[in-house]
VOKEMAR-795207 format. One record per atom (N, C-alpha, C, O): residue number from 1; atom name; x, y, z. Coordinates in steps of 0.001 Angstrom, whole numbers, plus 500000, padded with zeros to 6 digits. Atoms other than C-alpha are relative to their C-alpha. Example, Ala and Ser with C-alpha at 12.3 -4.5 7.8 and 13.67 -1.06 7.14 Angstrom:
REM VOKEMAR-795207
+-----+------+--------+--------+--------+
: pos : site :      X :      Y :      Z :
+-----+------+--------+--------+--------+
:   1 :    N : 500890 : 498810 : 500000 :
:   1 :   CA : 512300 : 495500 : 507800 :
:   1 :    C : 500900 : 501200 : 500000 :
:   1 :    O : 501936 : 501181 : 500665 :
:   2 :    N : 499180 : 498810 : 499940 :
:   2 :   CA : 513670 : 498940 : 507140 :
:   2 :    C : 499230 : 501090 : 500730 :
:   2 :    O : 499739 : 502198 : 500899 :
+-----+------+--------+--------+--------+
This chain:
REM VOKEMAR-795207
+-----+------+--------+--------+--------+
: pos : site :      X :      Y :      Z :
+-----+------+--------+--------+--------+
:   1 :    N : 500254 : 498813 : 500510 :
:   1 :   CA : 504474 : 480747 : 493437 :
:   1 :    C : 501026 : 501085 : 500346 :
:   1 :    O : 501391 : 501249 : 501510 :
:   2 :    N : 499090 : 498883 : 499698 :
:   2 :   CA : 506866 : 483677 : 493086 :
:   2 :    C : 499195 : 501155 : 500549 :
:   2 :    O : 498037 : 501344 : 500177 :
:   3 :    N : 500631 : 498769 : 499448 :
:   3 :   CA : 506048 : 486854 : 495091 :
:   3 :    C : 500977 : 501106 : 499980 :
:   3 :    O : 502186 : 500921 : 499847 :
:   4 :    N : 499070 : 498795 : 499994 :
:   4 :   CA : 507390 : 490337 : 495215 :
:   4 :    C : 499228 : 500918 : 501143 :
:   4 :    O : 498009 : 500874 : 501308 :
:   5 :    N : 500448 : 499138 : 499092 :
:   5 :   CA : 507005 : 492894 : 497974 :
:   5 :    C : 500318 : 501472 : 499618 :
:   5 :    O : 501468 : 501796 : 499320 :
:   6 :    N : 499733 : 498623 : 500460 :
:   6 :   CA : 506608 : 496591 : 497142 :
:   6 :    C : 500003 : 500808 : 501297 :
:   6 :    O : 499027 : 500692 : 502039 :
:   7 :    N : 499933 : 499179 : 498867 :
:   7 :   CA : 507659 : 499005 : 499904 :
:   7 :    C : 499840 : 501441 : 499691 :
:   7 :    O : 500600 : 501883 : 498829 :
:   8 :    N : 500149 : 498615 : 500315 :
:   8 :   CA : 506555 : 502596 : 499792 :
:   8 :    C : 499660 : 500864 : 501330 :
:   8 :    O : 498961 : 500419 : 502241 :
:   9 :    N : 500120 : 499244 : 498883 :
:   9 :   CA : 506669 : 505489 : 502235 :
:   9 :    C : 498551 : 500713 : 500224 :
:   9 :    O : 498147 : 501105 : 501318 :
:  10 :    N : 501374 : 499455 : 499932 :
:  10 :   CA : 503184 : 506838 : 501379 :
:  10 :    C : 499116 : 499266 : 499011 :
:  10 :    O : 499564 : 498599 : 498078 :
:  11 :    N : 501000 : 500500 : 501018 :
:  11 :   CA : 500003 : 505773 : 499641 :
:  11 :    C : 500135 : 500518 : 498804 :
:  11 :    O : 500370 : 501725 : 498761 :
:  12 :    N : 499820 : 499608 : 501341 :
:  12 :   CA : 500220 : 506014 : 495971 :
:  12 :    C : 501398 : 500058 : 499453 :
:  12 :    O : 501600 : 500059 : 498239 :
:  13 :    N : 498580 : 499927 : 500510 :
:  13 :   CA : 504082 : 506198 : 495873 :
:  13 :    C : 500313 : 498666 : 499349 :
:  13 :    O : 501200 : 498631 : 498496 :
:  14 :    N : 499679 : 501213 : 500640 :
:  14 :   CA : 504085 : 502601 : 494903 :
:  14 :    C : 499500 : 499974 : 498648 :
:  14 :    O : 500153 : 499401 : 497776 :
:  15 :    N : 500467 : 499896 : 501441 :
:  15 :   CA : 501935 : 503289 : 491829 :
:  15 :    C : 500745 : 500995 : 499263 :
:  15 :    O : 501142 : 500782 : 498117 :
:  16 :    N : 499361 : 498920 : 500876 :
:  16 :   CA : 503529 : 506479 : 490857 :
:  16 :    C : 501518 : 499645 : 499810 :
:  16 :    O : 502102 : 500054 : 498807 :
:  17 :    N : 498709 : 500284 : 500151 :
:  17 :   CA : 507035 : 505031 : 491529 :
:  17 :    C : 500467 : 498798 : 499166 :
:  17 :    O : 501516 : 498779 : 498521 :
:  18 :    N : 499753 : 501235 : 500691 :
:  18 :   CA : 506841 : 501575 : 490088 :
:  18 :    C : 498826 : 499309 : 499582 :
:  18 :    O : 498801 : 498080 : 499652 :
:  19 :    N : 501256 : 500583 : 500472 :
:  19 :   CA : 503320 : 501021 : 488721 :
:  19 :    C : 500317 : 499210 : 498827 :
:  19 :    O : 499777 : 498106 : 498777 :
:  20 :    N : 499674 : 500840 : 501094 :
:  20 :   CA : 504759 : 499741 : 485460 :
:  20 :    C : 500563 : 498652 : 500433 :
:  20 :    O : 500194 : 497610 : 499890 :
:  21 :    N : 499296 : 501323 : 499497 :
:  21 :   CA : 506879 : 497101 : 487333 :
:  21 :    C : 498915 : 499198 : 500578 :
:  21 :    O : 498798 : 498021 : 500240 :
:  22 :    N : 501064 : 500713 : 499392 :
:  22 :   CA : 503888 : 496150 : 489404 :
:  22 :    C : 499108 : 499236 : 499062 :
:  22 :    O : 498703 : 498099 : 499302 :
:  23 :    N : 500845 : 500630 : 501160 :
:  23 :   CA : 501860 : 495464 : 486192 :
:  23 :    C : 500731 : 499053 : 499373 :
:  23 :    O : 500068 : 498110 : 498942 :
:  24 :    N : 499349 : 501122 : 500565 :
:  24 :   CA : 504595 : 493356 : 484791 :
:  24 :    C : 500125 : 498761 : 500898 :
:  24 :    O : 500014 : 497613 : 500469 :
:  25 :    N : 499999 : 501088 : 499014 :
:  25 :   CA : 504952 : 491339 : 487905 :
:  25 :    C : 498571 : 499321 : 500067 :
:  25 :    O : 498500 : 498096 : 500165 :
:  26 :    N : 501309 : 500609 : 499995 :
:  26 :   CA : 501199 : 490749 : 487929 :
:  26 :    C : 499852 : 499087 : 498702 :
:  26 :    O : 499534 : 497900 : 498776 :
:  27 :    N : 500128 : 500722 : 501267 :
:  27 :   CA : 501189 : 489792 : 484141 :
:  27 :    C : 500902 : 498768 : 499940 :
:  27 :    O : 500597 : 497805 : 499238 :
:  28 :    N : 499071 : 501199 : 499928 :
:  28 :   CA : 504140 : 487395 : 484899 :
:  28 :    C : 499540 : 498892 : 501015 :
:  28 :    O : 500187 : 497860 : 501194 :
:  29 :    N : 500541 : 501055 : 499090 :
:  29 :   CA : 501986 : 485529 : 487463 :
:  29 :    C : 500564 : 500126 : 501437 :
:  29 :    O : 500333 : 499234 : 502253 :
:  30 :    N : 499468 : 499788 : 498687 :
:  30 :   CA : 503784 : 486906 : 490526 :
:  30 :    C : 498765 : 500423 : 500990 :
:  30 :    O : 497801 : 501067 : 500578 :
:  31 :    N : 500894 : 499587 : 498917 :
:  31 :   CA : 501789 : 487339 : 493837 :
:  31 :    C : 500690 : 501318 : 500474 :
:  31 :    O : 501846 : 501289 : 500897 :
:  32 :    N : 499441 : 498797 : 499669 :
:  32 :   CA : 502324 : 491009 : 494568 :
:  32 :    C : 499347 : 500574 : 501349 :
:  32 :    O : 498127 : 500653 : 501497 :
:  33 :    N : 500287 : 499359 : 498773 :
:  33 :   CA : 502195 : 492565 : 497983 :
:  33 :    C : 500541 : 501368 : 500233 :
:  33 :    O : 501546 : 501722 : 499617 :
:  34 :    N : 499401 : 498725 : 499799 :
:  34 :   CA : 502743 : 496003 : 499262 :
:  34 :    C : 499998 : 500388 : 501484 :
:  34 :    O : 499128 : 499943 : 502232 :
:  35 :    N : 499887 : 499498 : 498546 :
:  35 :   CA : 503791 : 497696 : 502621 :
:  35 :    C : 500055 : 501550 : 499876 :
:  35 :    O : 500941 : 502081 : 499207 :
:  36 :    N : 499971 : 498443 : 499893 :
:  36 :   CA : 503005 : 501462 : 503196 :
:  36 :    C : 500334 : 500160 : 501463 :
:  36 :    O : 499712 : 499632 : 502384 :
:  37 :    N : 499516 : 499746 : 498709 :
:  37 :   CA : 504983 : 502744 : 506072 :
:  37 :    C : 499639 : 501363 : 500580 :
:  37 :    O : 500384 : 501895 : 501404 :
:  38 :    N : 500483 : 498672 : 499580 :
:  38 :   CA : 503130 : 505950 : 506701 :
:  38 :    C : 498947 : 499691 : 501205 :
:  38 :    O : 498051 : 498873 : 500996 :
:  39 :    N : 501023 : 500091 : 498989 :
:  39 :   CA : 501145 : 506110 : 509998 :
:  39 :    C : 498994 : 501083 : 499884 :
:  39 :    O : 499287 : 502150 : 499344 :
:  40 :    N : 501105 : 499117 : 499930 :
:  40 :   CA : 497836 : 507834 : 510448 :
:  40 :    C : 499748 : 500386 : 501388 :
:  40 :    O : 499581 : 499533 : 502261 :
:  41 :    N : 500178 : 499401 : 498626 :
:  41 :   CA : 497371 : 510120 : 513452 :
:  41 :    C : 499108 : 501298 : 499927 :
:  41 :    O : 498979 : 501867 : 498843 :
:  42 :    N : 500780 : 498888 : 499872 :
:  42 :   CA : 495158 : 512948 : 514503 :
:  42 :    C : 501076 : 501229 : 499820 :
:  42 :    O : 500761 : 502246 : 499203 :
:  43 :    N : 498997 : 498869 : 500120 :
:  43 :   CA : 498426 : 515146 : 514744 :
:  43 :    C : 500587 : 500010 : 498569 :
:  43 :    O : 501289 : 500956 : 498215 :
:  44 :    N : 499575 : 499781 : 501338 :
:  44 :   CA : 499176 : 514386 : 511181 :
:  44 :    C : 498928 : 500508 : 499103 :
:  44 :    O : 499139 : 500622 : 497896 :
:  45 :    N : 501106 : 499423 : 500774 :
:  45 :   CA : 495804 : 515795 : 510075 :
:  45 :    C : 498927 : 499072 : 499534 :
:  45 :    O : 498082 : 499465 : 498729 :
:  46 :    N : 500982 : 500950 : 500217 :
:  46 :   CA : 493751 : 512660 : 509882 :
:  46 :    C : 498791 : 500085 : 500922 :
:  46 :    O : 498964 : 500422 : 502093 :
:  47 :    N : 501194 : 500089 : 499156 :
:  47 :   CA : 490197 : 512385 : 511210 :
:  47 :    C : 499975 : 498690 : 500720 :
:  47 :    O : 500673 : 497738 : 500371 :
:  48 :    N : 500225 : 501326 : 499350 :
:  48 :   CA : 489093 : 509726 : 513633 :
:  48 :    C : 499375 : 498962 : 499169 :
:  48 :    O : 499660 : 497767 : 499241 :
:  49 :    N : 500647 : 500880 : 500983 :
:  49 :   CA : 486877 : 508373 : 510957 :
:  49 :    C : 500932 : 499478 : 498975 :
:  49 :    O : 500878 : 498290 : 498655 :
:  50 :    N : 498986 : 500531 : 500961 :
:  50 :   CA : 489643 : 508107 : 508457 :
:  50 :    C : 500968 : 498980 : 500658 :
:  50 :    O : 501267 : 497949 : 500056 :
:  51 :    N : 499185 : 500945 : 499146 :
:  51 :   CA : 491876 : 506399 : 511097 :
:  51 :    C : 499243 : 498615 : 500122 :
:  51 :    O : 499806 : 497550 : 499866 :
:  52 :    N : 500795 : 501216 : 499680 :
:  52 :   CA : 489118 : 503882 : 511913 :
:  52 :    C : 499732 : 499217 : 498702 :
:  52 :    O : 499778 : 497986 : 498696 :
:  53 :    N : 500274 : 500648 : 501278 :
:  53 :   CA : 488295 : 503176 : 508235 :
:  53 :    C : 501192 : 499238 : 499448 :
:  53 :    O : 501096 : 498155 : 498871 :
:  54 :    N : 498710 : 500700 : 500477 :
:  54 :   CA : 491970 : 502405 : 507446 :
:  54 :    C : 500261 : 498723 : 500836 :
:  54 :    O : 500715 : 497708 : 500307 :
:  55 :    N : 499723 : 501161 : 499153 :
:  55 :   CA : 492200 : 500042 : 510485 :
:  55 :    C : 499104 : 498927 : 499614 :
:  55 :    O : 499521 : 497770 : 499665 :
:  56 :    N : 500919 : 501009 : 500398 :
:  56 :   CA : 489045 : 498243 : 509268 :
:  56 :    C : 500482 : 499302 : 498730 :
:  56 :    O : 500448 : 498077 : 498608 :
:  57 :    N : 499544 : 500592 : 501300 :
:  57 :   CA : 490446 : 497816 : 505727 :
:  57 :    C : 501261 : 499214 : 500222 :
:  57 :    O : 501442 : 498216 : 499525 :
:  58 :    N : 498821 : 500900 : 499712 :
:  58 :   CA : 493759 : 496473 : 507123 :
:  58 :    C : 499647 : 498766 : 500581 :
:  58 :    O : 500260 : 497747 : 500262 :
:  59 :    N : 500379 : 501318 : 499421 :
:  59 :   CA : 492083 : 493901 : 509121 :
:  59 :    C : 499302 : 499070 : 498987 :
:  59 :    O : 499420 : 497851 : 499113 :
:  60 :    N : 500615 : 500747 : 500992 :
:  60 :   CA : 490031 : 492773 : 506096 :
:  60 :    C : 501067 : 499369 : 499120 :
:  60 :    O : 500743 : 498658 : 498169 :
+-----+------+--------+--------+--------+
């Protein structure tokens, strides 16, 4: 199976920047993965609950 990795600096940048390409890859049968490189921290304005929720989703 072919696969593609989408790398984006922030959440939603992958959709806004190359959403059309992502859809084309999916329709062509590619396995699509993405990597968001933004960290979440209290100093960045995220709450403890938001940080815990993200960690839980990443583990899933």
